[in-house]
Every structure is written in C-alpha cells, then in structure tokens.
C-alpha positions as CSV (number, residue, x, y, z in Angstrom):
1,M,-10.8,-39.6,33.8
2,V,-8.2,-38.5,36.5
3,D,-7.9,-40.0,39.8
4,V,-5.8,-38.2,42.4
5,N,-4.3,-39.9,45.4
6,A,-2.2,-37.3,47.6
7,A,0.1,-38.5,50.4
8,A,0.1,-37.6,54.0
9,A,3.6,-36.6,54.1
10,S,4.8,-33.2,52.7
11,G,7.5,-34.6,50.7
12,E,5.9,-37.7,49.5
13,P,4.8,-37.6,45.7
14,V,1.3,-37.2,44.7
15,A,-0.1,-40.0,42.6
16,L,-2.2,-38.7,39.6
17,A,-3.8,-41.3,37.6
18,L,-5.3,-41.4,34.2
19,E,-8.1,-43.5,32.9
20,G,-9.8,-44.6,29.7
21,R,-9.8,-42.4,26.8
22,I,-8.7,-39.0,26.5
23,T,-9.7,-37.4,23.1
24,A,-10.7,-34.0,22.2
25,Q,-14.2,-34.4,23.5
26,T,-13.2,-35.5,27.1
27,A,-9.8,-33.9,27.6
28,A,-10.9,-30.4,29.0
29,P,-12.3,-31.8,32.6
30,V,-9.2,-34.0,32.7
31,W,-6.9,-31.3,32.1
32,R,-8.3,-28.8,34.3
33,A,-8.0,-31.4,36.9
34,A,-4.4,-32.3,36.4
35,I,-3.6,-28.5,36.5
36,E,-5.3,-27.8,39.9
37,V,-3.4,-30.7,41.3
38,L,-0.1,-29.3,40.3
39,D,-1.1,-25.8,41.4
40,R,-2.1,-27.1,45.0
41,N,1.3,-29.2,45.2
42,P,3.8,-26.8,43.7
43,S,6.7,-28.1,45.9
44,R,5.9,-31.7,45.8
45,P,7.0,-34.3,43.0
46,V,3.5,-35.2,41.0
47,V,3.7,-39.0,39.5
48,V,1.3,-39.9,36.7
49,D,0.2,-43.3,36.6
50,A,-1.0,-44.0,33.1
51,T,-1.4,-48.0,33.7
52,R,-5.0,-47.8,32.8
53,L,-5.1,-45.3,30.4
54,E,-6.5,-46.9,27.1
55,S,-5.8,-44.4,24.4
56,M,-5.7,-40.7,23.1
57,D,-5.9,-38.4,20.4
58,F,-3.5,-35.6,19.6
59,V,-5.0,-33.5,22.3
60,G,-4.4,-36.0,25.0
61,V,-0.7,-36.2,24.0
62,A,-1.0,-32.0,24.2
63,L,-2.1,-33.0,27.8
64,I,0.9,-35.3,28.6
65,F,3.4,-33.0,26.9
66,D,1.8,-29.9,28.9
67,L,2.3,-31.7,32.3
68,L,5.8,-32.3,31.4
69,R,6.9,-29.2,30.2
70,R,5.6,-26.8,33.2
71,E,8.3,-25.1,35.1
72,R,8.7,-26.7,38.4
73,P,11.2,-26.8,41.3
74,L,13.6,-29.8,40.9
75,Q,12.3,-31.8,43.8
76,A,8.9,-31.6,42.1
77,K,9.2,-32.5,38.7
78,V,6.2,-34.5,37.1
79,E,6.7,-37.9,36.0
80,I,5.1,-40.1,33.5
81,R,4.8,-43.8,34.5
82,S,3.4,-47.1,32.5
83,L,2.6,-45.0,29.4
84,A,2.0,-47.2,26.3
85,R,5.1,-47.4,24.0
86,N,3.2,-46.1,21.2
87,L,1.7,-43.1,23.1
88,A,5.1,-42.5,24.6
89,A,6.9,-42.5,21.5
90,L,4.3,-39.2,20.5
91,V,5.4,-37.6,23.4
92,E,8.9,-37.8,23.3
93,S,9.1,-36.7,19.5
94,F,8.7,-33.2,21.5
95,D,11.2,-31.5,23.3
96,P,9.9,-29.0,26.2
97,K,12.9,-26.7,25.2
98,D,11.7,-25.9,21.8
99,F,8.4,-24.4,23.8
100,V,10.5,-22.2,26.0
101,K,9.3,-18.7,25.4
102,V,12.7,-16.4,25.2
103,L,11.6,-12.6,25.5
104,R,14.0,-10.5,24.2
105,M,14.0,-6.7,24.5
106,R,15.2,-5.4,21.2
107,A,17.2,-2.2,21.7
108,P,15.6,0.9,20.2
109,L,16.7,1.9,17.1
110,G,18.8,5.1,16.3
111,I,18.8,7.7,13.7
112,V,21.2,5.6,11.4
113,E,19.3,2.5,11.8
114,H,16.2,4.1,11.0
115,V,17.6,5.9,8.1
116,G,19.0,2.5,6.7
117,H,15.8,0.8,7.0
118,G,14.0,3.3,5.2
119,A,16.6,3.2,2.4
120,L,16.3,-0.2,2.2
121,E,12.3,0.1,2.1
122,Q,12.7,2.7,-0.8
123,A,15.2,0.7,-2.5
124,A,12.8,-2.2,-2.5
125,Y,9.9,-0.2,-3.7
126,L,11.7,1.4,-6.3
127,R,12.8,-2.5,-7.7
128,R,9.1,-3.2,-7.6
129,I,8.2,0.1,-9.4
130,G,10.8,-0.7,-12.1
131,A,9.8,-4.3,-12.6
132,F,6.1,-3.3,-12.8
133,V,7.0,0.0,-15.3
134,G,8.9,-3.3,-17.5
135,A,5.7,-5.5,-17.6
136,C,3.9,-2.4,-18.7
137,A,5.8,-1.6,-21.4
138,L,6.2,-5.3,-22.4
139,A,2.3,-5.2,-22.5
140,L,2.0,-2.1,-24.8
141,W,4.8,-3.1,-27.0
142,H,2.7,-6.5,-27.5
143,A,-0.7,-4.5,-28.1
144,L,1.0,-2.6,-30.3
145,R,2.5,-5.4,-32.5
146,H,-0.6,-7.0,-32.7
147,R,-3.7,-5.8,-34.1
148,G,-6.7,-5.6,-31.9
149,A,-4.8,-6.4,-28.9
150,I,-6.0,-2.6,-27.3
151,R,-9.6,-2.8,-26.2
152,W,-10.4,1.0,-27.4
153,G,-13.7,0.6,-25.9
154,E,-12.2,0.3,-22.3
155,V,-9.6,3.2,-23.0
156,V,-12.4,5.6,-24.0
157,S,-14.4,4.5,-21.1
158,V,-11.9,5.3,-18.5
159,A,-10.7,8.5,-20.6
160,A,-14.7,9.7,-20.1
161,E,-14.5,8.8,-16.4
162,S,-11.3,10.0,-15.3
163,G,-11.0,13.0,-18.2
164,A,-14.5,14.5,-19.1
165,N,-16.0,14.5,-15.5
166,A,-12.6,16.4,-14.2
167,V,-13.0,18.9,-16.8
168,P,-15.1,21.3,-14.0
169,I,-12.4,21.2,-11.3
170,V,-9.5,21.5,-13.6
171,L,-11.2,24.6,-15.3
172,L,-11.9,26.2,-12.0
173,V,-8.3,25.4,-10.5
174,G,-6.5,26.7,-14.0
175,F,-8.4,29.5,-13.6
176,L,-7.8,30.6,-10.0
177,M,-4.1,29.6,-10.7
178,G,-3.9,32.4,-13.6
179,V,-5.7,34.6,-11.1
180,I,-3.2,34.3,-8.3
181,T,-0.5,34.4,-10.2
182,A,-0.8,37.5,-12.2
183,F,-2.3,39.4,-9.0
184,E,0.7,38.3,-6.9
185,I,3.2,39.2,-9.9
186,G,1.4,42.2,-10.3
187,L,1.6,43.9,-6.9
188,V,5.3,43.5,-7.2
189,A,6.0,44.7,-10.7
190,R,4.0,47.6,-10.4
191,N,6.4,49.1,-8.0
192,F,8.9,48.9,-10.7
193,G,6.7,50.2,-13.7
194,A,7.0,46.5,-15.3
195,L,3.4,45.4,-15.4
196,I,3.8,44.6,-19.1
197,F,6.2,41.9,-18.2
198,V,3.7,40.2,-15.9
199,V,2.1,38.9,-19.0
200,N,5.5,37.1,-19.8
201,G,5.4,35.4,-16.3
202,V,1.7,34.4,-16.4
203,G,2.1,32.9,-20.2
204,I,5.3,30.8,-19.3
205,A,3.9,29.9,-16.1
206,M,0.7,28.8,-17.1
207,L,1.9,26.6,-20.2
208,R,5.0,25.0,-18.7
209,E,4.6,24.9,-15.0
210,M,1.1,25.5,-13.2
211,G,-1.0,24.4,-16.0
212,P,0.3,20.9,-16.4
213,L,1.5,20.6,-12.6
214,M,-2.0,21.6,-11.0
215,T,-4.0,19.3,-13.3
216,A,-1.6,16.5,-12.6
217,I,-1.8,17.0,-8.4
218,V,-6.0,17.4,-9.2
219,F,-5.7,14.2,-11.5
220,A,-3.6,12.1,-9.1
221,G,-6.0,13.1,-6.1
222,R,-9.3,12.4,-8.2
223,T,-8.0,9.6,-10.5
224,G,-4.8,8.3,-9.1
225,A,-6.7,7.1,-6.0
226,A,-9.4,5.6,-8.1
227,F,-7.3,3.4,-10.2
228,A,-5.9,2.1,-6.9
229,A,-9.1,1.4,-5.4
230,Q,-10.8,-0.2,-8.2
231,I,-8.2,-2.5,-8.9
232,G,-7.6,-2.8,-5.1
233,T,-11.2,-3.8,-5.0
234,Q,-11.0,-6.4,-7.6
235,K,-7.6,-8.2,-5.6
236,V,-9.6,-8.1,-2.5
237,N,-12.8,-9.8,-4.3
238,E,-10.0,-12.2,-5.8
239,E,-11.2,-11.2,-9.2
240,V,-7.5,-10.6,-10.2
241,N,-6.9,-14.2,-9.4
242,A,-9.8,-15.1,-11.4
243,I,-8.4,-13.1,-14.5
244,R,-5.1,-14.9,-14.2
245,T,-6.7,-18.4,-14.0
246,F,-8.4,-17.6,-17.3
247,G,-5.3,-17.2,-18.8
248,L,-5.5,-13.5,-19.2
249,D,-2.5,-10.5,-17.9
250,P,-3.8,-8.3,-15.4
251,V,-1.4,-5.7,-16.4
252,H,-2.5,-6.1,-20.0
253,F,-6.2,-6.5,-18.9
254,L,-6.6,-3.8,-16.2
255,V,-3.4,-1.7,-16.3
256,L,-2.8,-1.0,-20.2
257,P,-6.3,0.8,-20.8
258,R,-5.9,3.1,-18.0
259,L,-2.1,4.0,-19.0
260,L,-3.6,4.9,-22.6
261,A,-6.2,7.0,-21.1
262,S,-4.0,8.8,-18.6
263,L,-1.4,9.3,-21.4
264,L,-4.3,10.7,-24.0
265,V,-6.4,12.9,-21.0
266,V,-3.9,14.6,-18.9
267,P,-2.6,17.0,-21.8
268,L,-5.5,17.8,-22.9
269,L,-6.7,18.6,-19.4
270,A,-3.3,20.5,-19.0
271,V,-4.2,22.5,-22.1
272,L,-7.3,23.4,-21.0
273,A,-6.0,24.4,-17.6
274,A,-3.5,26.7,-19.4
275,I,-6.2,28.5,-21.5
276,V,-8.4,29.3,-18.4
277,G,-5.2,30.2,-16.5
278,L,-4.2,32.9,-19.1
279,F,-7.8,34.1,-19.0
280,G,-7.7,34.5,-15.6
281,G,-4.5,36.3,-15.8
282,A,-5.8,38.4,-18.5
283,L,-9.1,39.5,-16.4
284,V,-6.7,40.3,-13.5
285,L,-4.1,42.6,-15.7
286,S,-7.3,44.4,-17.0
287,G,-7.6,45.8,-13.6
288,F,-3.9,47.1,-13.8
289,D,-4.7,48.9,-17.0
290,I,-3.5,46.5,-19.5
291,G,-6.0,45.5,-21.8
292,F,-7.2,42.3,-23.8
293,V,-5.5,43.3,-27.0
294,Q,-2.3,44.4,-25.3
295,F,-2.2,41.1,-23.4
296,Y,-2.9,39.1,-26.5
297,H,0.1,40.8,-28.5
298,R,2.4,40.8,-25.6
299,L,1.5,37.2,-24.8
300,L,2.5,36.1,-28.5
301,G,5.8,37.4,-28.0
302,A,6.4,36.1,-24.6
303,V,5.7,32.5,-25.3
304,H,6.7,30.4,-28.1
305,A,5.7,27.0,-29.6
306,H,8.6,25.1,-27.6
307,D,7.1,26.4,-24.0
308,F,3.5,24.6,-25.0
309,L,5.2,21.6,-26.2
310,I,7.1,21.2,-22.9
311,G,4.1,21.6,-21.1
312,L,2.5,18.7,-23.3
313,A,5.6,16.5,-22.7
314,K,5.3,17.2,-18.6
315,S,1.8,16.5,-18.8
316,A,2.5,13.1,-20.3
317,M,4.9,12.0,-18.2
318,F,2.7,12.8,-15.1
319,G,-0.3,10.8,-16.9
320,L,2.0,8.2,-17.2
321,A,3.6,8.2,-13.4
322,I,-0.2,8.7,-11.9
323,A,-1.6,5.6,-13.7
324,V,1.4,3.3,-13.2
325,I,1.6,4.5,-9.2
326,G,-2.1,4.0,-8.9
327,C,-2.3,0.4,-10.8
328,E,0.9,-0.9,-9.0
329,R,-0.8,0.3,-5.7
330,G,-3.9,-1.4,-6.5
331,L,-2.3,-4.8,-7.7
332,A,-0.2,-4.6,-4.3
333,T,-3.2,-4.1,-2.0
334,G,-3.6,-6.6,0.8
335,E,-6.5,-8.4,2.4
336,G,-9.6,-6.6,3.8
337,A,-11.5,-3.5,3.0
338,T,-8.7,-1.1,5.0
339,A,-6.1,-2.2,2.7
340,V,-8.0,-0.7,-0.3
341,G,-8.2,2.5,1.5
342,L,-4.4,2.6,2.6
343,S,-3.7,1.7,-1.1
344,A,-5.7,4.6,-2.6
345,T,-4.1,6.8,-0.1
346,S,-0.5,5.6,-1.1
347,A,-1.3,6.0,-4.4
348,V,-1.9,10.0,-4.2
349,V,0.8,10.6,-2.0
350,T,3.3,8.8,-3.8
351,S,2.0,10.2,-7.4
352,I,2.3,14.0,-6.1
353,V,5.8,13.1,-4.8
354,W,6.9,11.6,-8.3
355,I,5.0,14.5,-10.0
356,V,7.0,17.0,-7.9
357,L,10.4,14.8,-8.9
358,I,9.5,14.9,-12.7
359,D,8.5,18.6,-12.5
360,G,12.2,19.3,-11.1
361,L,13.9,17.2,-13.5
362,F,12.3,19.0,-16.4
363,A,12.8,22.4,-14.8
364,V,16.8,21.3,-14.8
365,F,17.3,19.5,-18.0
366,V,14.8,21.2,-20.3
367,R,15.3,24.9,-21.3
C-alpha cells in the first residue's frame, strides 16, 4: 500500500511511503496513487520512504524505476530512501537515460535516394532468385541421377490441373489474337495491294510471338498465381516446416513437380494457341478474298521449322520462369492470410515482367 504525507509549506518535500508487498497483483493501485501524488505536486520534491517495504517482484521494481525516470524540474526530483540493498541493486541496474525517447525526423528521400533504394531491393531480389534457381537446378540434377526420385504422378496431376484445364481459355485467346492480327494488318495491306503478305505476318507472329507470349501471360495469371498461393498457404500452415522436419527438401518435394509440369505443358498450350490463331487469321482473310487453300500454300512458303522451334523454346523458357517465380514467391510468403494474396499478386506481376524480358532477349539474339 502507499501512504502520502504532504507537507504544509509549498517548498517542503512530499513524503510517499511504500509498505508491505508490491507484486503484479497489488501494484496497480499503488502505482496509480503514486502517479497522482507526482501530478498534484509538479514543483515539489517527492521523497519515497521504502523502510516498511517488505518485498516486491519485477513489477514493483518497474514502479520504482518509473518514479525515478519521470521528467521533473531540478527542485522537484524524486528520491528513494531506505530501500533494501537487494532491491536497490535491481533498480540501479537500469539507467533512466536508456529509456528516453529521442524522436528524430528523417529528411524526406530525394529521387536519387529512391532510385538507390529501389536498385538495392532489386539486386537483393535477383540474388534470392539466383540462389533459388541454383537450388532448383541441384534438385533436378539429383532427380535425374537417381532413378525414381521424380514423382511423375504428382507431375501429371499438376500438368492436368494447370494445362488441361487451361486449354479452353488458351484456345479462345489464341483465336482472338489470330483474328485481331490478321484484321489489323489486312486493313493496312489492302491499301497497298499486298493482302497476300498478311499470311506471312500472321504465320510468323502466331508461331514465334503471339502464340507463346499470350499463352505464357494466361498461364502466369492462372497457374503462376496458383503455385504461389498453394505453397504460400502450406507455409502459413507450417506444412513447409513439417516437410523440413521430416528431412525432406521443399524444393524437391514441392517445386520440382511444378517445374517439370510447366516445362511440358506451356509449349503444348503454345502450339494449340498458334494453330487456332492461324485458323482465326485464315477465317478473317477469307473475307479479304484469300481462300483457305491459298492461305495454306502461302503459309507453307512463309514459315519454316525454325520459326516453330523458336516458339517452342521460348514457351519452355516462359514456363520455367513462371514456375520458378511462383514457387519462390510461395516459399517467401510471410505470416497470415494477407501474405498469401500478396505472394500471388507478386508472382503474376513479376512473371509478366520476366516474360516480356525473355521475349525481348529472344527477339534480339535469336533470328
């Protein structure tokens, strides 16, 4: 308990006596009463008499320490008297200066600082992606060297979910891309009497560019986000930690089947998109008096196996990039359901950026 003895003269110190035991259960009213005494006497010194204080736990020590660290005028300081030696040692082990809050206003960052921070963050992300790609390569190498290490059942299951179920949307997007490409080029080429060359443009665009590119974007939005969400949910639910506890590698157990499934599925989807895109282009050009037979013969002379193989190679790279980014984002998921959504969003955005970057590299270096 606390006993207050206020002196009559305004300059005399206020006596505050602490008695009995101060513990976590009893400290609240004592603490409240002591603070009220200090607030009522802002300009008078306060002497805390601890002669009859029997014992206290760390909450009581915090009470004594709080009374000592409060900011008061020099003539109104708080003084602790007759505190037991062992309790005084606990209180003296803390320095009130260590708990003074210093608020420092940071100057707003300029454009150069923002660019620098962004560059450092991207460099750190590239290092993480590089390390993750290395871990995936090691897992794949280990699986190829050891027979039966690849769980083909899981690969087929992921391929069916991410590939077979995506065929309708890929066919629709591929058909529309062929129709749009043929129609836009045809409107321009008709002014120059070069409608027959529209077949060249549609064939090369669908086999080398639009087929693989649009398939990869659809795959990133549909499957890349699913990879990140699935693995992210497993991490939030501590399933990834459980896999490590059982001595299994999450990269080999979770990531490798998705990598192989994406590597196999995306090129096949790109081929389907290119085929229906060519059909859509032929359908449009039939309205420009270019028949299906003429379109077919012109297409055979306009495109070569080289164009088809470039599209397949590009699609395979797109599939690997989408799977790697989606799985990496999933394994990097933080805590809570919100983190899963953020990982899925980040996987889609990052995948599309890398798809465009890889496509640009193919356009520059592969003829």
